[in-house]
MDAnalysis code that builds the backbone (N, CA, C; Angstrom):
import MDAnalysis as mda
import numpy as np

u = mda.Universe.empty(378, n_residues=126, atom_resindex=np.repeat(np.arange(126), 3), trajectory=True)
u.add_TopologyAttr("name", ["N", "CA", "C"] * 126)
u.add_TopologyAttr("resid", np.arange(1, 127))
u.add_TopologyAttr("resname", ["MET", "ARG", "LEU", "PHE", "LYS", "ILE", "VAL", "VAL", "LEU", "VAL", "ALA", "VAL", "LEU", "ALA", "ALA", "VAL", "SER", "VAL", "GLY", "SER", "ALA", "ILE", "ALA", "LYS", "ALA", "PRO", "ALA", "SER", "TYR", "ALA", "GLY", "THR", "TYR", "GLY", "PHE", "LYS", "SER", "GLU", "ALA", "ALA", "LYS", "GLY", "SER", "LEU", "LYS", "LEU", "THR", "ARG", "VAL", "LYS", "GLY", "ALA", "GLN", "HIS", "ALA", "TYR", "GLU", "VAL", "LEU", "MET", "VAL", "ALA", "LYS", "ASP", "GLY", "ALA", "THR", "CYS", "SER", "MET", "GLU", "GLY", "PHE", "ILE", "THR", "ILE", "GLU", "ASP", "GLY", "VAL", "GLY", "ILE", "SER", "THR", "ASP", "ASP", "PRO", "LYS", "CYS", "ARG", "PHE", "SER", "LEU", "THR", "PHE", "GLU", "LYS", "GLY", "ASN", "ALA", "ARG", "LEU", "ASP", "SER", "GLY", "LYS", "ALA", "CYS", "ASN", "GLN", "CYS", "GLY", "GLY", "LYS", "ALA", "SER", "ILE", "ASP", "GLY", "VAL", "TYR", "LYS", "LYS", "GLY", "MET", "LYS"])
u.atoms.positions = np.array([
    [-86.215, -205.830, 20.618],
    [-85.405, -205.889, 19.418],
    [-86.021, -205.034, 18.313],
    [-87.331, -205.099, 18.223],
    [-88.013, -204.317, 17.193],
    [-87.855, -202.819, 17.473],
    [-87.960, -202.441, 18.725],
    [-87.780, -201.042, 19.114],
    [-86.358, -200.581, 18.786],
    [-85.385, -201.444, 19.004],
    [-83.996, -201.112, 18.696],
    [-83.828, -200.835, 17.201],
    [-84.428, -201.653, 16.347],
    [-84.342, -201.458, 14.893],
    [-84.978, -200.133, 14.486],
    [-86.088, -199.787, 15.103],
    [-86.769, -198.521, 14.792],
    [-85.888, -197.341, 15.201],
    [-85.288, -197.432, 16.381],
    [-84.411, -196.352, 16.858],
    [-83.213, -196.191, 15.925],
    [-82.613, -197.298, 15.511],
    [-81.465, -197.244, 14.598],
    [-81.883, -196.647, 13.259],
    [-83.033, -197.039, 12.740],
    [-83.527, -196.517, 11.461],
    [-83.771, -195.015, 11.543],
    [-84.378, -194.553, 12.618],
    [-84.629, -193.119, 12.807],
    [-83.302, -192.364, 12.905],
    [-82.331, -192.918, 13.608],
    [-81.022, -192.266, 13.751],
    [-80.322, -192.157, 12.401],
    [-80.386, -193.203, 11.599],
    [-79.767, -193.177, 10.267],
    [-80.446, -192.142, 9.388],
    [-81.767, -192.098, 9.393],
    [-82.495, -191.108, 8.594],
    [-82.169, -189.686, 9.040],
    [-82.043, -189.473, 10.329],
    [-81.697, -188.140, 10.840],
    [-80.293, -187.747, 10.391],
    [-79.358, -188.675, 10.440],
    [-77.983, -188.385, 10.018],
    [-77.926, -188.056, 8.531],
    [-78.678, -188.784, 7.721],
    [-78.718, -188.519, 6.279],
    [-79.331, -187.152, 6.013],
    [-80.385, -186.805, 6.736],
    [-81.029, -185.495, 6.557],
    [-80.084, -184.361, 6.916],
    [-79.379, -184.482, 8.021],
    [-78.429, -183.447, 8.440],
    [-77.286, -183.359, 7.436],
    [-76.787, -184.488, 6.979],
    [-75.709, -184.503, 5.984],
    [-76.125, -183.833, 4.692],
    [-77.364, -184.055, 4.254],
    [-77.865, -183.413, 3.036],
    [-77.957, -181.910, 3.209],
    [-78.408, -181.466, 4.360],
    [-78.530, -180.025, 4.613],
    [-77.159, -179.362, 4.618],
    [-76.177, -180.024, 5.200],
    [-74.825, -179.464, 5.228],
    [-74.247, -179.428, 3.821],
    [-74.462, -180.468, 3.040],
    [-73.926, -180.518, 1.681],
    [-74.529, -179.441, 0.796],
    [-75.768, -179.041, 1.044],
    [-76.433, -178.044, 0.214],
    [-76.104, -176.616, 0.625],
    [-75.469, -176.431, 1.774],
    [-75.117, -175.081, 2.221],
    [-74.071, -174.504, 1.274],
    [-74.214, -173.230, 0.897],
    [-73.241, -172.627, -0.011],
    [-71.845, -172.610, 0.609],
    [-70.858, -172.852, -0.225],
    [-69.479, -172.847, 0.250],
    [-69.025, -171.422, 0.527],
    [-68.149, -171.299, 1.474],
    [-67.562, -169.992, 1.768],
    [-66.156, -169.960, 1.192],
    [-65.879, -168.959, 0.398],
    [-64.557, -168.784, -0.190],
    [-63.811, -167.654, 0.517],
    [-64.274, -167.308, 1.713],
    [-63.688, -166.198, 2.465],
    [-62.207, -166.441, 2.720],
    [-61.461, -165.361, 2.676],
    [-60.036, -165.441, 2.946],
    [-59.273, -164.398, 2.162],
    [-57.960, -164.414, 2.338],
    [-57.089, -163.493, 1.622],
    [-56.271, -164.283, 0.616],
    [-56.218, -163.779, -0.591],
    [-55.499, -164.399, -1.692],
    [-54.470, -163.390, -2.207],
    [-53.276, -163.862, -2.562],
    [-52.227, -162.961, -3.020],
    [-51.858, -163.188, -4.473],
    [-51.356, -162.129, -5.113],
    [-50.964, -162.160, -6.525],
    [-49.602, -161.500, -6.666],
    [-48.740, -162.087, -7.504],
    [-47.440, -161.470, -7.759],
    [-47.017, -161.783, -9.189],
    [-46.594, -160.737, -9.916],
    [-46.072, -160.902, -11.270],
    [-44.905, -159.944, -11.446],
    [-44.328, -159.915, -12.635],
    [-43.227, -158.988, -12.898],
    [-43.708, -157.543, -12.881],
    [-44.967, -157.309, -13.237],
    [-45.495, -155.943, -13.344],
    [-46.119, -155.428, -12.052],
    [-46.616, -156.326, -11.211],
    [-47.354, -155.854, -10.033],
    [-47.491, -156.953, -8.989],
    [-47.967, -156.539, -7.826],
    [-48.377, -157.502, -6.805],
    [-49.682, -156.986, -6.221],
    [-50.478, -157.908, -5.708],
    [-51.770, -157.479, -5.206],
    [-52.408, -158.496, -4.294],
    [-53.617, -158.172, -3.889],
    [-54.351, -159.066, -3.000],
    [-55.839, -159.027, -3.326],
    [-56.487, -160.110, -3.009],
    [-57.934, -160.253, -3.140],
    [-58.428, -160.715, -1.781],
    [-59.339, -159.956, -1.199],
    [-59.904, -160.330, 0.099],
    [-61.387, -160.600, -0.100],
    [-61.826, -161.781, 0.319],
    [-63.235, -162.163, 0.238],
    [-63.778, -162.360, 1.645],
    [-64.934, -161.772, 1.902],
    [-65.612, -161.918, 3.180],
    [-67.025, -162.394, 2.905],
    [-67.394, -163.517, 3.499],
    [-68.745, -164.045, 3.289],
    [-69.757, -163.140, 3.978],
    [-70.783, -162.746, 3.224],
    [-71.817, -161.868, 3.765],
    [-73.005, -162.698, 4.217],
    [-73.621, -163.406, 3.285],
    [-74.773, -164.247, 3.593],
    [-74.949, -165.247, 2.465],
    [-75.082, -166.509, 2.825],
    [-75.259, -167.531, 1.804],
    [-74.065, -167.566, 0.865],
    [-74.337, -167.430, -0.429],
    [-73.282, -167.472, -1.443],
    [-72.706, -166.092, -1.740],
    [-73.259, -165.047, -1.116],
    [-72.791, -163.689, -1.394],
    [-71.540, -163.362, -0.575],
    [-70.548, -162.787, -1.255],
    [-69.291, -162.392, -0.631],
    [-68.991, -160.936, -0.967],
    [-68.391, -160.236, -0.032],
    [-67.846, -158.900, -0.308],
    [-66.415, -159.127, -0.789],
    [-65.987, -158.336, -1.782],
    [-64.617, -158.479, -2.262],
    [-63.889, -157.143, -2.233],
    [-62.583, -157.223, -2.050],
    [-61.686, -156.070, -2.141],
    [-60.465, -156.532, -2.928],
    [-60.155, -155.829, -4.013],
    [-58.963, -156.121, -4.799],
    [-58.048, -154.909, -4.701],
    [-56.800, -155.141, -4.373],
    [-55.804, -154.073, -4.322],
    [-54.620, -154.507, -5.174],
    [-54.206, -153.658, -6.110],
    [-53.085, -153.964, -6.981],
    [-52.072, -152.830, -6.881],
    [-50.798, -153.163, -6.755],
    [-49.722, -152.173, -6.704],
    [-48.741, -152.506, -7.821],
    [-48.605, -151.583, -8.786],
    [-47.673, -151.772, -9.896],
    [-46.246, -151.532, -9.410],
    [-45.260, -152.054, -10.147],
    [-43.854, -151.904, -9.764],
    [-43.439, -150.438, -9.653],
    [-44.090, -149.548, -10.434],
    [-43.739, -148.125, -10.373],
    [-44.421, -147.407, -9.208],
    [-45.174, -148.149, -8.386],
    [-45.817, -147.572, -7.215],
    [-47.268, -147.176, -7.415],
    [-47.759, -147.202, -8.655],
    [-49.163, -146.872, -8.910],
    [-50.052, -147.922, -8.255],
    [-51.123, -147.477, -7.621],
    [-52.040, -148.408, -6.962],
    [-53.442, -148.264, -7.536],
    [-54.182, -149.313, -7.454],
    [-55.588, -149.272, -7.827],
    [-56.335, -150.271, -6.961],
    [-57.606, -150.018, -6.766],
    [-58.398, -150.915, -5.937],
    [-59.835, -150.955, -6.431],
    [-60.501, -152.025, -6.089],
    [-61.919, -152.222, -6.405],
    [-62.553, -152.903, -5.212],
    [-63.836, -152.664, -5.034],
    [-64.571, -153.384, -3.994],
    [-66.028, -153.487, -4.402],
    [-66.696, -154.477, -3.861],
    [-68.106, -154.676, -4.163],
    [-68.573, -156.012, -3.629],
    [-69.620, -156.534, -4.254],
    [-70.195, -157.807, -3.838],
    [-70.263, -158.746, -5.027],
    [-70.098, -160.036, -4.738],
    [-70.150, -161.053, -5.780],
    [-70.803, -162.306, -5.194],
    [-71.648, -162.941, -5.979],
    [-72.270, -164.195, -5.575],
    [-71.474, -165.330, -6.198],
    [-71.003, -166.238, -5.364],
    [-70.172, -167.345, -5.827],
    [-70.929, -168.642, -5.601],
    [-71.244, -169.330, -6.687],
    [-71.951, -170.613, -6.604],
    [-71.165, -171.664, -7.356],
    [-70.960, -172.798, -6.729],
    [-70.207, -173.905, -7.315],
    [-68.836, -173.461, -7.807],
    [-68.194, -172.564, -7.067],
    [-66.844, -172.136, -7.397],
    [-66.735, -171.114, -8.505],
    [-67.865, -170.518, -8.914],
    [-67.852, -169.524, -9.991],
    [-68.665, -168.311, -9.571],
    [-68.103, -167.132, -9.795],
    [-68.808, -165.888, -9.512],
    [-68.618, -164.910, -10.651],
    [-69.627, -164.085, -10.908],
    [-69.552, -163.044, -11.931],
    [-69.872, -161.722, -11.250],
    [-68.956, -160.764, -11.352],
    [-69.179, -159.441, -10.770],
    [-69.967, -158.600, -11.755],
    [-71.041, -157.990, -11.276],
    [-71.864, -157.128, -12.132],
    [-72.037, -155.749, -11.513],
    [-71.238, -155.424, -10.485],
    [-71.348, -154.121, -9.815],
    [-71.113, -152.958, -10.772],
    [-70.099, -153.066, -11.612],
    [-69.711, -151.991, -12.521],
    [-69.836, -152.498, -13.953],
    [-70.771, -151.953, -14.755],
    [-70.953, -152.450, -16.123],
    [-69.702, -152.302, -16.992],
    [-68.805, -151.376, -16.648],
    [-67.578, -151.192, -17.427],
    [-66.485, -152.170, -17.005],
    [-66.681, -152.808, -15.874],
    [-65.652, -153.712, -15.344],
    [-66.314, -154.969, -14.786],
    [-66.719, -155.834, -15.664],
    [-67.280, -157.122, -15.230],
    [-66.167, -158.156, -15.258],
    [-66.142, -158.977, -14.248],
    [-65.112, -160.012, -14.220],
    [-65.676, -161.304, -13.666],
    [-65.008, -162.391, -13.994],
    [-65.386, -163.687, -13.440],
    [-64.347, -164.082, -12.392],
    [-64.812, -164.838, -11.434],
    [-63.959, -165.321, -10.360],
    [-64.211, -166.815, -10.241],
    [-63.180, -167.613, -10.481],
    [-63.313, -169.062, -10.389],
    [-62.274, -169.596, -9.402],
    [-62.573, -170.749, -8.842],
    [-61.695, -171.340, -7.836],
    [-61.261, -172.722, -8.277],
    [-59.958, -172.977, -8.127],
    [-59.410, -174.276, -8.468],
    [-58.228, -174.564, -7.549],
    [-58.247, -175.700, -6.911],
    [-57.177, -176.123, -6.005],
    [-56.879, -175.075, -4.936],
    [-57.918, -174.409, -4.441],
    [-57.748, -173.438, -3.373],
    [-57.329, -172.052, -3.822],
    [-57.027, -171.891, -5.099],
    [-56.628, -170.586, -5.625],
    [-57.791, -169.933, -6.355],
    [-57.731, -168.612, -6.476],
    [-58.782, -167.850, -7.151],
    [-58.237, -167.280, -8.456],
    [-58.984, -167.456, -9.543],
    [-58.599, -166.874, -10.833],
    [-59.579, -165.749, -11.147],
    [-59.046, -164.552, -11.306],
    [-59.843, -163.378, -11.625],
    [-59.592, -163.040, -13.094],
    [-60.667, -162.940, -13.885],
    [-60.524, -162.682, -15.319],
    [-61.545, -161.654, -15.775],
    [-61.052, -160.517, -16.235],
    [-61.931, -159.464, -16.747],
    [-61.781, -159.311, -18.253],
    [-60.954, -160.144, -18.869],
    [-60.674, -159.966, -20.287],
    [-60.006, -158.620, -20.530],
    [-59.247, -158.153, -19.540],
    [-58.543, -156.855, -19.568],
    [-59.506, -155.672, -19.635],
    [-60.780, -155.891, -19.281],
    [-61.781, -154.814, -19.332],
    [-61.674, -153.877, -18.135],
    [-61.146, -154.370, -17.028],
    [-61.024, -153.544, -15.831],
    [-59.681, -152.822, -15.885],
    [-59.716, -151.533, -16.094],
    [-58.492, -150.768, -16.308],
    [-58.257, -149.754, -15.194],
    [-58.555, -150.122, -13.960],
    [-58.369, -149.205, -12.846],
    [-56.902, -148.851, -12.640],
    [-56.000, -149.688, -13.127],
    [-54.572, -149.452, -12.922],
    [-53.963, -148.613, -14.036],
    [-54.752, -148.136, -14.958],
    [-54.240, -147.279, -16.019],
    [-53.311, -147.973, -16.987],
    [-53.470, -149.261, -17.181],
    [-52.650, -149.985, -18.140],
    [-51.323, -150.473, -17.587],
    [-50.915, -150.014, -16.421],
    [-49.639, -150.439, -15.829],
    [-49.717, -151.877, -15.326],
    [-50.855, -152.247, -14.808],
    [-51.050, -153.588, -14.275],
    [-52.519, -153.949, -14.417],
    [-52.783, -155.222, -14.462],
    [-54.153, -155.707, -14.598],
    [-54.534, -156.475, -13.338],
    [-55.825, -156.486, -13.036],
    [-56.290, -157.277, -11.889],
    [-56.388, -158.751, -12.257],
    [-56.292, -159.071, -13.546],
    [-56.426, -160.446, -14.012],
    [-55.258, -161.308, -13.536],
    [-55.560, -162.538, -13.164],
    [-54.509, -163.468, -12.786],
    [-54.972, -164.461, -11.748],
    [-54.047, -165.292, -11.309],
    [-54.318, -166.304, -10.291],
    [-53.829, -165.776, -8.947],
    [-54.737, -165.748, -7.994],
    [-54.446, -165.288, -6.640],
    [-54.344, -166.524, -5.749],
    [-53.235, -166.680, -5.069],
    [-53.004, -167.864, -4.240],
    [-53.500, -167.627, -2.817],
    [-54.260, -168.588, -2.317],
    [-54.835, -168.460, -0.971],
    [-53.730, -168.377, 0.075],
    [-53.877, -167.406, 0.970],
    [-52.942, -167.237, 2.069],
    [-51.692, -166.450, 1.727],
    [-51.416, -166.249, 0.436],
    [-50.220, -165.494, 0.041],
    [-50.442, -164.011, 0.279],
    [-49.451, -163.338, 0.849],
    [-49.584, -161.903, 1.113],
    [-48.604, -161.132, 0.279],
])
């Protein structure tokens, strides 16, 4: 009986240790997110590289056919990431209810003013 209690205690401690390790692993936000507005439509693709680091690709197509794109790397921790690849175009990326919100404060002007990369990108939307 005593041996049984020891085995159960060791099993519980092992399960708690494994659960803690899994809980501390960085979340992956990998996937494709879509954006659509009156001025443009676009996509955000995130690919997990290692740990909390993700590669990103943003593609925006304005209604007049003008396109713009950006790519780089972003570290996302606790649902928040800040892009620092381009000092002229820094943006934040936050996640809520499975959607991604990209906000550059209109600083990223790759689209020439026709469309902005800022907005809410819905997961799975193409």
